[in-house]
N, C-alpha and C positions, 0 to 999 in steps of 0.2 A: 651448497655447492661448493667443488674445489675443481682447479684446473691442474691437469698432471699431465704428464708423458705417459706413455705405455709403461717406459723403464721405470718409473717412480711409483705407478700404479702396480708394478709387479712386487717392486719392494714393499710398498704398502700391505700388498696381499700377503706376502710371506711374514710380515711382522703381526698382522692380525693373526694368520694362522698359527703361529706360535705362542701370542698371546692366549688364544681359545685352547690350543693344547695346555697349556701351563694351568688354566683354570680348571680343565678337566682332570687333571693329573692330582691338582690341590683337592679337588672334590673328592676324587677317588680315595686318596688318604685320610679325609677328614669326616666322611659321611658315615663311616662306620668304625668303631673302636673296639678294642679287647680290654676287658678289666680282670683283673683275679678277683675272687669272691671277697677276700680280705680288703679291696682297695676302695676307697670311696669315687665312686663313679662320677661325681660331680666335679672334683677335683682333676681327674685326667682326661675329662671329655674336653676334644679340641674344638677349635671355634669352628662352626658350619652353621650358614645360614642358607638353608634350601631355599626360599623363595627369593632371596637376593641373587644368588649364584645363578638359579635358572633365569632371571631378569638380566642377568650380565652375559649369561651364554647367547640367550635370545637378543641382545642387542647387538654382540658381536657377530653373530651368524649372519643377522640383518645387513650389517656392514659388508661382512665378505659377500653375501649375493649381491648387494650394490656393485660392489666394485669388480665382481668377476664378469655381472652384466653389462658395466660398462666398457671393459677391456674388451668383452666378446662383440660387443655392437661396435666397437672402434674398430677390431680385427675386421669386421664384415664391411666395413664401408670406406675405410683407408686405405688407398691405393700408392702401392711402393713406385715412386718415379721411375722411370725406364724399364719397367716390366710388364706393366699393362697389367697387373695383379693386385688383388688386394691383399693383405696382411695374411688374411688365414689360407688363401691359396697359396702364399709364399713359404707358410707353415708347413704345407703339404711339397711344396717344390723341394725346398731344401734338404729335406732327408731323403727324397727320389734323387737330387741330384748327388748327394752323400753315397747312396747304394750305388750309383752308376760309376761314380769314383772308383769305389772300391773293387768293384768287377773289372773294370779297366787295369786298374792297377795289377790285379793279378793277371791279367791277360798281356798286359805289356811287359812283364816281367818273364815270360816264357820264352824259350829258346824256339826256332824253326822245328828243330827235331830234337827230343828229348829220350835219353833212355830209360825204359819203363822197367821198375824195380820189380822183379819177380815176386817180391814178399816172401814172408815166413810160408812155411809148409808147403811151398811147391817147388819141386826140384823139376828144373827144365834146362836142358841145354838149348833151348830156342831164345836168342835173343831178341827183343822187342822194342819198338820206338813208339813214341807218341809225338805225332806230328800236329802244328798247329793248323787248323783249316781256317785261317784269317791272314790278313795282313798286317804283321805286327806293328808295322811304320804307321798304318793308320790307325790301329789304337792308340798308339803313343799320340799323334795327332788329336785324337779324340778326347784322350786323358787330360792333354793340356787345357784343350778347349772346355772341359768338365769343370777342371780345377779353377780357371779364370771366371766361368759362370757363377760357380758355387760362391768364390770369393766376392765378386761382386753384388751377388744376391746378399749375402750375409751383411756386408757393408752397407746395401741400401735399405735392409731392414734394420739394422743397427741405428742409422740415421734417423730414419722415420721413429723408430720408436725412443730414440734420446732427443729428438727436436720437436715433434707435434705433439701439442697438448689438446687435452678434450676434457669435456666437462663429466664431473662424477658427483650424483645426489648422494649424500651419505648420509 
């Protein structure tokens, strides 16, 4: 059993997945080979231990499952201070705030009235305007509030992920 923070566990998970991928790549290169008819097959046969490779892949996959389970369990149970949400809820909330920020950013940059481009293929002497059907200053205030909330949420989540330790059985 090991104690890790979520940030440490995520780095360990990336390392395990990278090692697993490398072993699979080595297996793919060595499990089959091509030899010319005049070559001595035994001299050019690459080293490959089927049983040993499968055992190592199984061991790594077990570690990956255990690590992911520990992270998921931690994310389901650990509350992020100041938000009244668990980490898994924050992992949904932050993309929602990001989408809201993007929409509000687009809206706040509009003018109350903008000339509409007639576009290609339309020949018209009519000048059209597009009007903002909302209070741009209210959108600007909501944008600032959303940016501040997003920043606070990211910082709070980073704080938990880098300081709170949990047990991992590997």
